[in-house]
C-alpha positions as CSV (number, residue, x, y, z in Angstrom):
1,M,52.5,20.0,-26.8
2,P,49.0,21.5,-26.4
3,T,46.1,19.1,-26.2
4,T,42.7,19.6,-27.6
5,A,40.0,19.8,-24.9
6,R,37.2,17.2,-25.4
7,R,33.7,18.3,-25.2
8,G,31.0,16.6,-23.3
9,P,27.7,15.2,-24.6
10,V,25.4,17.6,-26.4
11,N,22.4,18.6,-24.3
12,P,19.3,19.2,-26.5
13,A,17.7,21.4,-23.8
14,A,20.8,23.6,-23.6
15,M,20.7,24.4,-27.4
16,P,20.8,28.1,-28.1
17,V,17.8,29.7,-29.9
18,P,18.7,30.8,-33.4
19,S,19.0,34.5,-33.9
20,E,16.6,36.4,-36.0
21,G,17.4,36.6,-39.7
22,T,17.0,34.7,-42.9
23,L,16.2,31.0,-42.8
24,S,19.4,30.0,-44.5
25,R,21.5,31.9,-41.9
26,Q,19.6,30.1,-39.1
27,L,20.3,26.7,-40.7
28,S,24.0,27.5,-41.1
29,E,24.3,28.5,-37.4
30,I,22.6,25.3,-36.4
31,S,25.0,23.3,-38.6
32,L,28.0,25.0,-37.1
33,T,26.7,24.6,-33.5
34,L,26.1,20.9,-34.0
35,D,29.0,20.0,-36.2
36,P,29.1,16.1,-36.1
37,T,32.9,16.2,-36.8
38,R,33.6,17.7,-33.4
39,P,34.9,15.2,-30.8
40,V,32.2,14.3,-28.3
41,A,32.2,11.9,-25.4
42,I,29.4,9.6,-26.6
43,R,29.4,6.4,-28.5
44,P,29.7,6.7,-32.3
45,H,26.6,4.8,-33.1
46,V,24.5,7.2,-30.9
47,M,25.8,10.4,-32.3
48,P,23.8,10.6,-35.6
49,S,20.5,10.1,-33.8
50,M,21.3,12.6,-31.1
51,T,22.4,15.2,-33.7
52,A,19.3,14.7,-35.7
53,I,17.0,15.1,-32.7
54,S,18.9,18.3,-31.7
55,E,18.6,19.7,-35.1
56,L,14.9,18.9,-35.2
57,H,14.2,20.6,-31.9
58,A,16.0,23.7,-33.2
59,L,13.8,23.7,-36.4
60,L,10.5,23.1,-34.7
61,P,9.7,26.8,-33.8
62,D,9.8,27.7,-37.5
63,I,8.9,24.3,-39.0
64,A,6.5,25.7,-41.7
65,N,9.1,28.0,-43.2
66,V,11.7,25.3,-43.1
67,A,9.5,22.9,-45.1
68,T,9.0,25.5,-47.8
69,D,12.6,26.3,-48.2
70,K,14.6,24.3,-50.7
71,E,17.6,23.5,-48.4
72,G,15.3,23.4,-45.3
73,S,13.1,20.8,-47.0
74,R,16.1,18.6,-47.8
75,K,17.4,18.8,-44.2
76,L,14.0,18.0,-42.8
77,Q,13.6,14.9,-45.0
78,T,17.0,13.7,-43.9
79,I,16.1,14.3,-40.2
80,L,12.8,12.4,-40.6
81,N,14.7,9.4,-41.9
82,S,16.8,9.1,-38.7
83,V,14.6,10.2,-35.8
84,P,12.2,7.9,-33.8
85,D,8.5,8.0,-34.3
86,E,8.0,10.1,-31.2
87,E,10.0,12.9,-32.8
88,R,8.2,12.6,-36.1
89,E,4.9,13.2,-34.2
90,H,6.2,16.8,-33.4
91,V,6.7,17.4,-37.2
92,Y,3.3,16.1,-38.1
93,T,1.7,18.3,-35.4
94,G,3.6,21.4,-36.4
95,L,2.8,21.0,-40.1
96,K,-0.8,19.8,-39.9
97,P,-2.4,23.3,-40.3
98,F,-0.3,23.9,-43.5
99,F,-0.8,20.6,-45.3
100,H,-3.1,22.1,-47.9
101,D,-0.5,24.6,-49.0
102,L,2.5,22.2,-48.7
103,M,1.0,19.7,-51.0
104,E,1.2,22.2,-53.9
105,H,4.5,23.7,-53.0
106,S,7.6,22.9,-55.0
107,S,9.6,22.0,-51.9
108,G,6.9,21.3,-49.3
109,N,5.4,18.4,-51.3
110,Y,8.4,16.3,-50.6
111,V,8.1,16.8,-46.9
112,V,4.4,15.7,-47.1
113,Q,5.4,12.6,-49.0
114,R,8.0,11.7,-46.4
115,I,5.4,12.2,-43.6
116,L,3.0,9.9,-45.5
117,Y,5.7,7.3,-45.6
118,Y,6.3,7.3,-41.9
119,S,2.8,8.2,-40.7
120,T,0.8,6.0,-38.3
121,S,-2.5,4.5,-39.1
122,E,-4.4,7.4,-37.5
123,Q,-2.3,10.0,-39.2
124,R,-2.8,8.3,-42.5
125,D,-6.5,8.4,-42.2
126,T,-6.4,12.2,-41.5
127,L,-4.1,12.8,-44.5
128,N,-6.2,10.6,-46.8
129,T,-9.3,12.7,-45.8
130,L,-7.4,15.9,-46.6
131,I,-6.2,14.6,-50.0
132,G,-9.5,13.1,-50.9
133,E,-11.3,16.4,-50.5
134,R,-9.1,17.9,-53.2
135,A,-8.1,14.7,-55.1
136,I,-9.0,15.9,-58.6
137,E,-7.6,19.3,-58.0
138,L,-4.3,17.9,-56.7
139,S,-4.1,15.3,-59.4
140,K,-4.0,18.1,-62.0
141,H,-1.3,20.0,-60.1
142,T,2.4,19.7,-61.0
143,F,3.4,19.0,-57.4
144,G,0.1,17.9,-55.9
145,C,-0.1,14.8,-58.2
146,R,3.1,13.5,-56.6
147,V,1.5,13.6,-53.2
148,V,-1.6,11.8,-54.5
149,Q,0.6,9.1,-56.1
150,K,2.5,8.6,-52.8
151,A,-0.8,8.4,-50.9
152,L,-2.0,5.6,-53.2
153,E,1.1,3.6,-52.4
154,T,0.3,3.5,-48.7
155,T,-1.5,0.7,-46.9
156,K,-4.8,2.7,-46.9
157,G,-4.5,4.1,-50.4
158,R,-7.5,2.1,-51.6
159,D,-9.7,4.6,-49.7
160,L,-8.8,7.2,-52.2
161,A,-9.9,5.2,-55.3
162,C,-13.5,6.2,-54.9
163,Y,-12.7,9.9,-55.3
164,F,-11.6,9.3,-59.0
165,K,-14.9,7.8,-60.2
166,T,-16.6,9.9,-62.8
167,H,-13.4,11.8,-63.4
168,V,-11.4,9.3,-65.5
169,L,-12.0,11.1,-68.9
170,K,-10.9,14.4,-67.4
171,L,-7.8,13.1,-65.8
172,S,-6.8,10.9,-68.8
173,G,-6.0,13.8,-71.0
174,D,-4.3,15.9,-68.3
175,R,-0.6,16.3,-68.2
176,H,-0.3,15.3,-64.6
177,G,-3.6,13.5,-64.0
178,N,-2.6,10.6,-66.3
179,H,0.2,9.7,-64.0
180,V,-2.3,9.4,-61.1
181,L,-4.5,7.0,-63.1
182,Q,-1.5,4.9,-64.1
183,R,-0.4,4.6,-60.5
184,L,-4.0,3.7,-59.5
185,L,-4.0,0.9,-62.0
186,E,-0.6,-0.4,-60.9
187,T,-1.4,-0.3,-57.2
188,F,-5.0,-1.6,-57.4
189,P,-5.6,-3.6,-60.6
190,D,-9.2,-4.2,-59.7
191,C,-9.9,-0.5,-60.4
192,A,-9.4,-1.2,-64.1
193,E,-13.1,-2.2,-64.3
194,F,-14.5,1.2,-63.5
195,I,-11.8,3.0,-65.5
196,A,-12.5,0.9,-68.6
197,K,-16.2,1.5,-68.1
198,E,-15.8,5.3,-68.1
199,L,-13.5,5.1,-71.2
200,Q,-16.0,3.0,-73.1
201,G,-17.0,4.7,-76.4
202,N,-14.1,7.2,-76.1
203,V,-11.1,4.9,-76.7
204,F,-10.3,6.4,-80.1
205,A,-10.4,10.0,-78.8
206,I,-8.3,9.2,-75.8
207,S,-5.8,7.1,-77.8
208,C,-5.1,10.1,-80.1
209,Q,-4.1,12.3,-77.1
210,K,-0.5,12.7,-76.0
211,Y,-1.3,11.7,-72.4
212,G,-4.5,9.7,-72.8
213,C,-2.7,7.0,-74.9
214,R,-0.6,6.2,-71.9
215,V,-3.6,5.4,-69.8
216,V,-5.1,3.1,-72.4
217,Q,-1.7,1.3,-72.8
218,R,-1.5,0.9,-69.0
219,L,-5.1,-0.3,-68.8
220,V,-4.5,-3.0,-71.5
221,G,-1.3,-4.1,-69.8
222,V,-3.0,-4.5,-66.3
223,L,-5.9,-6.4,-67.8
224,V,-3.5,-8.8,-69.6
225,E,-1.6,-9.5,-66.3
226,N,-4.8,-10.3,-64.4
227,S,-6.2,-12.7,-67.0
228,T,-9.6,-13.1,-65.3
229,P,-12.8,-13.7,-67.2
230,S,-13.9,-10.1,-66.6
231,S,-10.5,-8.8,-67.7
232,L,-10.7,-10.7,-71.0
233,A,-14.2,-9.3,-71.6
234,I,-12.9,-5.7,-71.1
235,I,-9.9,-6.4,-73.5
236,R,-12.3,-7.6,-76.2
237,S,-14.4,-4.4,-75.9
238,I,-11.3,-2.3,-76.2
239,V,-10.1,-4.3,-79.2
240,D,-13.4,-3.8,-80.9
241,E,-13.2,-0.1,-80.5
242,V,-9.7,0.0,-81.8
243,I,-10.6,-2.0,-84.9
244,V,-13.3,0.5,-85.9
245,D,-10.7,3.2,-86.4
246,L,-7.7,0.9,-86.9
247,R,-6.3,2.7,-90.0
248,L,-6.4,6.1,-88.4
249,L,-4.9,4.9,-85.2
250,T,-2.1,3.1,-87.0
251,D,-1.0,6.4,-88.7
252,D,-1.5,8.6,-85.6
253,E,1.4,9.9,-83.7
254,F,0.1,8.5,-80.4
255,G,-2.6,6.1,-81.5
256,N,0.0,3.7,-83.0
257,Y,1.2,2.9,-79.5
258,V,-2.3,1.8,-78.5
259,V,-2.5,-0.5,-81.6
260,Q,0.9,-2.0,-80.6
261,A,-0.3,-2.5,-77.0
262,V,-3.4,-4.4,-78.3
263,M,-1.2,-6.6,-80.6
264,K,1.0,-7.5,-77.6
265,C,-1.9,-8.5,-75.3
266,K,-1.1,-12.3,-76.0
267,Q,-4.8,-13.0,-76.6
268,E,-6.5,-14.3,-79.7
269,C,-8.3,-11.0,-80.1
270,G,-4.9,-9.2,-80.2
271,L,-4.1,-10.8,-83.6
272,K,-7.2,-9.2,-85.2
273,P,-5.4,-5.9,-86.1
274,V,-2.6,-8.0,-87.6
275,Y,-5.0,-9.8,-90.0
276,L,-7.0,-6.7,-90.8
277,L,-3.9,-4.7,-91.9
278,R,-2.9,-7.3,-94.5
279,G,-2.5,-5.8,-98.0
280,L,-1.4,-2.5,-96.5
281,Y,2.0,-3.4,-95.0
282,G,3.9,-2.2,-98.0
283,I,2.5,1.3,-97.5
284,L,2.6,1.2,-93.7
285,C,6.4,0.5,-93.8
286,R,7.1,3.9,-95.3
287,H,5.1,5.8,-92.7
288,K,6.9,7.3,-89.7
289,H,4.5,6.0,-87.1
290,A,2.8,3.1,-88.9
291,S,6.2,1.5,-89.5
292,N,6.4,0.8,-85.7
293,V,3.1,-1.1,-86.0
294,V,4.5,-3.3,-88.8
295,E,7.5,-4.3,-86.7
296,T,5.2,-5.2,-83.8
297,A,3.0,-7.2,-86.1
298,F,5.9,-9.3,-87.2
299,S,7.1,-9.8,-83.6
300,V,3.7,-11.2,-82.4
301,A,2.6,-13.0,-85.5
302,P,2.9,-16.9,-85.5
303,P,5.2,-18.5,-88.0
304,S,2.5,-19.2,-90.6
305,L,1.2,-15.6,-90.5
306,R,4.7,-14.3,-90.6
307,D,5.3,-16.2,-93.9
308,A,2.2,-14.5,-95.4
309,L,3.3,-11.1,-94.3
310,L,6.8,-11.6,-95.6
311,E,5.4,-12.8,-98.9
312,E,3.6,-9.4,-99.1
313,L,6.8,-7.4,-98.5
314,C,9.3,-9.3,-100.6
315,P,8.3,-7.7,-104.0
316,F,9.0,-4.3,-102.4
317,M,12.1,-5.1,-100.4
318,T,14.5,-3.0,-102.4
319,Q,12.3,0.1,-102.3
320,L,11.7,-0.4,-98.6
321,A,15.5,-0.7,-97.9
322,T,16.1,2.7,-99.5
323,D,13.3,4.4,-97.5
324,Q,14.1,6.5,-94.4
325,F,11.6,4.5,-92.4
326,G,11.3,1.3,-94.4
327,N,14.9,0.4,-93.9
328,F,14.4,0.0,-90.2
329,V,11.5,-2.3,-90.8
330,V,13.6,-4.5,-93.1
331,Q,16.4,-4.8,-90.6
332,R,14.0,-5.6,-87.7
333,V,12.0,-8.1,-89.8
334,Y,15.3,-9.8,-90.7
335,E,16.2,-10.2,-87.0
336,L,12.8,-11.8,-86.2
337,C,12.7,-14.3,-89.1
338,D,14.0,-17.8,-89.1
339,T,16.7,-19.2,-91.4
340,S,14.6,-19.9,-94.4
341,Q,12.8,-16.6,-94.2
342,K,16.1,-14.7,-93.8
343,A,17.3,-16.4,-97.0
344,R,14.2,-15.1,-98.9
345,I,14.9,-11.6,-97.6
346,A,18.6,-11.8,-98.6
347,K,17.7,-13.0,-102.1
348,S,15.3,-10.1,-102.6
349,L,17.9,-7.6,-101.3
350,N,20.8,-9.0,-103.3
351,S,18.8,-8.6,-106.5
352,G,19.0,-4.9,-106.0
353,A,22.4,-4.6,-104.4
354,A,23.7,-2.3,-107.1
355,V,21.1,0.3,-106.1
356,L,21.4,-0.3,-102.4
357,K,25.1,0.2,-102.3
358,T,24.8,3.7,-103.7
359,H,22.0,4.8,-101.2
360,V,22.6,6.0,-97.7
361,Y,19.8,3.8,-96.2
362,G,20.5,0.9,-98.5
363,R,24.1,0.7,-97.4
364,S,23.0,0.2,-93.8
365,V,20.8,-2.7,-94.9
366,M,23.6,-4.3,-96.9
367,N,26.0,-3.9,-93.9
368,M,23.4,-5.7,-91.8
369,L,23.4,-8.6,-94.3
370,V,27.2,-8.8,-94.2
371,R,27.3,-8.7,-90.4
372,S,24.6,-11.4,-90.0
373,R,26.3,-13.7,-92.5
374,I,29.7,-13.3,-90.8
375,D,28.0,-13.9,-87.4
376,A,26.4,-17.1,-88.6
377,E,29.8,-18.4,-89.9
378,L,31.7,-17.5,-86.7
379,K,28.9,-19.0,-84.5
380,E,29.6,-22.5,-85.9
381,D,33.1,-22.5,-84.4
382,P,32.8,-23.3,-80.7
383,L,36.5,-22.7,-79.9
384,I,36.6,-19.1,-80.9
385,T,36.2,-16.5,-78.1
386,W,33.8,-13.6,-78.2
387,R,36.6,-11.0,-78.4
388,K,38.3,-12.8,-81.3
389,K,34.9,-13.1,-83.1
390,E,34.5,-9.3,-82.9
391,A,38.0,-8.7,-84.3
392,I,37.5,-11.2,-87.1
393,K,34.1,-9.8,-88.0
394,R,35.4,-6.2,-88.1
395,A,38.3,-7.2,-90.3
396,R,36.1,-9.1,-92.7
397,I,33.6,-6.3,-93.0
398,D,36.5,-3.9,-93.7
399,A,37.8,-6.2,-96.3
400,E,34.4,-6.6,-98.0
401,L,33.0,-3.1,-97.8
402,R,35.9,-0.8,-97.4
403,A,38.7,-2.3,-99.4
404,D,40.8,0.5,-101.0
405,P,44.6,0.6,-100.6
406,L,44.7,4.3,-101.4
407,I,42.3,5.3,-98.5
408,T,43.8,5.6,-95.0
409,W,42.1,4.2,-91.9
410,R,40.8,7.7,-90.9
411,K,39.5,8.3,-94.4
412,Q,37.8,4.9,-94.4
413,E,35.8,6.0,-91.3
414,T,34.4,9.0,-93.2
415,L,34.6,8.4,-96.9
416,A,34.8,4.7,-97.8
417,D,31.1,4.2,-97.2
418,L,30.5,6.4,-100.3
419,K,32.2,3.7,-102.5
420,L,31.7,4.8,-106.1
421,P,32.7,3.3,-109.4
422,P,35.7,4.7,-111.3
423,S,33.3,6.3,-113.9
424,F,32.2,8.7,-111.2
425,Y,35.7,10.2,-110.8
426,Y,36.6,10.5,-114.5
427,P,34.5,9.8,-117.6
428,T,37.2,8.7,-120.1
429,G,38.5,5.6,-118.3
430,Q,42.1,6.8,-118.6
431,Q,44.4,6.7,-115.6
432,P,44.4,10.2,-113.9
433,T,47.7,12.0,-113.3
434,G,46.7,13.6,-110.0
435,P,46.1,12.1,-106.5
436,H,43.2,9.9,-105.7
437,P,40.1,11.9,-104.6
438,S,40.1,10.2,-101.2
439,S,43.8,10.5,-100.6
440,P,44.6,12.8,-97.7
441,V,48.1,13.7,-99.0
442,T,47.2,16.6,-101.2
443,P,43.8,18.3,-100.6
444,L,41.9,19.1,-103.7
445,T,41.1,22.6,-104.6
446,T,39.1,24.1,-107.4
447,T,39.2,27.4,-109.2
448,T,36.2,28.8,-110.9
449,T,36.4,30.8,-114.1
450,A,33.8,32.6,-116.0
451,T,32.9,29.7,-118.2
452,T,34.3,26.4,-116.9
453,T,35.4,24.7,-113.6
454,T,38.7,22.9,-113.5
455,T,40.1,20.6,-110.8
456,S,43.7,20.0,-110.0
457,G,44.9,16.5,-110.9
458,D,42.3,16.1,-113.7
459,W,39.8,14.5,-111.3
460,T,36.4,15.7,-112.6
461,H,32.9,14.6,-111.9
462,N,31.1,12.6,-114.5
463,P,27.8,14.2,-115.3
464,N,26.6,11.1,-117.0
465,Y,26.8,9.2,-113.7
466,D,23.6,10.1,-111.8
467,L,23.8,9.7,-108.0
468,P,21.6,11.4,-105.4
469,D,23.0,14.1,-103.2
470,T,26.7,13.9,-103.9
471,S,27.4,17.5,-104.7
472,S,28.7,18.2,-101.2
473,C,30.8,15.0,-101.1
474,Y,33.5,16.0,-103.7
475,P,34.8,19.4,-104.7
476,Q,32.4,21.2,-107.0
477,Q,32.6,24.8,-106.0
478,A,35.4,27.4,-105.6
479,T,37.8,27.1,-102.7
480,T,36.4,23.8,-101.5
481,T,38.8,21.2,-100.0
482,L,38.4,17.5,-99.3
483,E,38.8,18.1,-95.6
484,Q,35.8,20.4,-95.6
485,S,33.7,17.7,-97.2
486,D,34.5,15.1,-94.6
487,S,31.6,16.2,-92.4
488,W,29.0,15.2,-95.0
489,A,30.1,11.6,-95.1
490,H,30.2,11.5,-91.3
491,T,26.8,12.9,-90.7
492,S,25.1,11.0,-93.5
493,Y,26.3,7.5,-92.5
494,D,28.7,7.0,-89.6
495,S,26.7,8.9,-87.0
496,E,23.6,6.7,-87.5
497,Y,24.7,3.4,-88.9
498,A,28.3,2.9,-87.7
499,Y,28.9,-0.5,-86.1
């Protein structure tokens, strides 16, 4: 039986020079020559390091092109992770003349970041000088901003902070520069003082910008974490500027996030916006962006203030439950309230249950009440397991909200949420002769004549029963079947409010 000849150790000095051609072909030849799966007469724990060093020596003659190639950049990063510092010095020396171009390259910037991670103190000083000379330009670049952020994370990143002074406003509104400022605040919280000073007087303008609002939120968060006397003074100045244009910021697409950040600052001044918006919460709940501020106000308000806010919303609870944004506020407020406050909300909602059960948003609120009531009842039993609780809860919800023996389980998933009184199906109150509208046995079809529309089985729509947006739920037009109308019920309720 023939035996496989074992090869000796790989000698880096005896490595063949890659032939001329494209970079990808050179890399493939190197990989084939140094295949780690080939049997070699060295210890297994030494082989990866020796292979990485050999690959690095083969790439050094064309190191700049390797760093700018997509596959070459990945291979070079992998090699840098496994070779000793002496070998990384060769990479640093070979790429030093090209650092300016590599920082803004889609593949080369990753190599520079890896070099920054493994660089020595002397190398880091040189790289920080190169980055500092173009700090603002790189911060606005798609790939350059990543190099700047990585440089700020190093041990000598503080030396770069001085380059951003007088440029905070310019970077705050930039798509990439805002990330650099956020990283600066996270890494060096003491830089919040000069950033807040440059933003002073422009908080409203910056907060209404897509990228600037992120810087203001991060600034408030860092100041709250520090909790020093100087930080509290800066927070008060920011809150004072927010209060001046509070109503505009609350309704703004991006400014509402700044208002929420101020409310969450856990300082006495953070409750000022909550008090100043009293009397407007009924209107704010129906606004797409301001409704988020209302939820935050309830979450941070003390119990006494929460009672006052709830007293303001209770008269409009039914209208809010049927609103596309207000129903989310009602559900969130119900979760945050205590037992007595939940009882007040439930009483207000139950008074308008007849309206809520016929509305797509109102049904989700009523389902929430049923789920919370069942959870409270099951919670009192310490012997029941979580899995059994879920099964009992689901069964009871089905019994309360979806009880209809003529509707199959699959039809319950799509149609039973549109539970309508018998007068909707037929106006006379007489028992129909055809199948139930929700029965899957015989699909309903309609035929249209010149004057009237008839439906098989004598199931007709009652024009006296006025319900919104039900024309696509049941057959009204020619050649429409019940199966075709299933998608309406699914998209209007199950996809968003299923439990």
